[in-house]
C-alpha positions as a Python dict, from the first residue, in 0.01 Angstrom:
ca = {
    (1, 'M'): (0, 0, 0),
    (2, 'K'): (200, 309, -173),
    (3, 'T'): (99, 628, 22),
    (4, 'E'): (59, 947, -144),
    (5, 'K'): (38, 1313, -29),
    (6, 'D'): (-340, 1291, -88),
    (7, 'D'): (-352, 1060, 152),
    (8, 'F'): (-251, 1251, 438),
    (9, 'I'): (-537, 1371, 669),
    (10, 'T'): (-568, 1658, 980),
    (11, 'K'): (-527, 1465, 1336),
    (12, 'K'): (-898, 1607, 1393),
    (13, 'L'): (-999, 1414, 1077),
    (14, 'G'): (-844, 1126, 1171),
    (15, 'F'): (-1021, 1101, 1490),
    (16, 'E'): (-1316, 1169, 1318),
    (17, 'A'): (-1307, 882, 1085),
    (18, 'M'): (-1197, 679, 1349),
    (19, 'L'): (-1533, 720, 1514),
    (20, 'Y'): (-1736, 666, 1181),
    (21, 'C'): (-1452, 375, 1125),
    (22, 'L'): (-1540, 222, 1439),
    (23, 'K'): (-1902, 261, 1406),
    (24, 'A'): (-1918, 94, 1028),
    (25, 'Y'): (-1707, -179, 1193),
    (26, 'W'): (-2018, -234, 1511),
    (27, 'E'): (-2285, -214, 1285),
    (28, 'N'): (-2119, -462, 1004),
    (29, 'S'): (-2001, -732, 1266),
    (30, 'G'): (-2251, -646, 1567),
    (31, 'S'): (-1892, -712, 1784),
    (32, 'K'): (-1848, -488, 2091),
    (33, 'D'): (-1533, -662, 2160),
    (34, 'L'): (-1208, -448, 2125),
    (35, 'T'): (-1025, -725, 2056),
    (36, 'D'): (-1185, -785, 1712),
    (37, 'V'): (-1166, -438, 1600),
    (38, 'L'): (-759, -431, 1708),
    (39, 'S'): (-724, -769, 1540),
    (40, 'G'): (-907, -650, 1212),
    (41, 'G'): (-679, -362, 1217),
    (42, 'E'): (-349, -507, 1245),
    (43, 'Y'): (-162, -552, 965),
    (44, 'R'): (-39, -905, 830),
    (45, 'N'): (267, -1056, 860),
    (46, 'G'): (529, -912, 617),
    (47, 'T'): (243, -695, 421),
    (48, 'D'): (154, -354, 456),
    (49, 'E'): (-238, -455, 417),
    (50, 'P'): (-470, -485, 738),
    (51, 'A'): (-540, -851, 840),
    (52, 'D'): (-879, -776, 757),
    (53, 'T'): (-986, -630, 407),
    (54, 'A'): (-1339, -506, 525),
    (55, 'F'): (-1160, -296, 852),
    (56, 'W'): (-970, -99, 580),
    (57, 'E'): (-1281, -48, 323),
    (58, 'Y'): (-1463, 65, 681),
    (59, 'W'): (-1161, 280, 738),
    (60, 'T'): (-1118, 461, 382),
    (61, 'E'): (-1511, 538, 357),
    (62, 'A'): (-1505, 719, 693),
    (63, 'I'): (-1225, 928, 583),
    (64, 'E'): (-1496, 1001, 280),
    (65, 'R'): (-1795, 1048, 512),
    (66, 'V'): (-1622, 1304, 768),
    (67, 'K'): (-1473, 1511, 462),
    (68, 'T'): (-1812, 1503, 292),
    (69, 'E'): (-2079, 1469, 574),
    (70, 'G'): (-1855, 1628, 834),
    (71, 'P'): (-1799, 1503, 1199),
    (72, 'M'): (-2089, 1215, 1320),
    (73, 'Y'): (-2137, 1441, 1637),
    (74, 'K'): (-2319, 1690, 1430),
    (75, 'Q'): (-2558, 1414, 1319),
    (76, 'L'): (-2617, 1317, 1671),
    (77, 'K'): (-2794, 1659, 1730),
}
């Protein structure tokens, strides 16, 4: 997975995207176990790709959502 200049986001956007990502993971898996989340997001041995490919999809979708829809907390009000 090559990192491009456009792949960088601010700390704030990263935090907000993380919330979207965790929510998507929970909605799709039903798991409330943090070890499930962490194991899905860890890299496979010797690669720079997540062990759970769906987790990467949740992450990239979360970044796009926060860029287009804004922070999740604004939607909760």
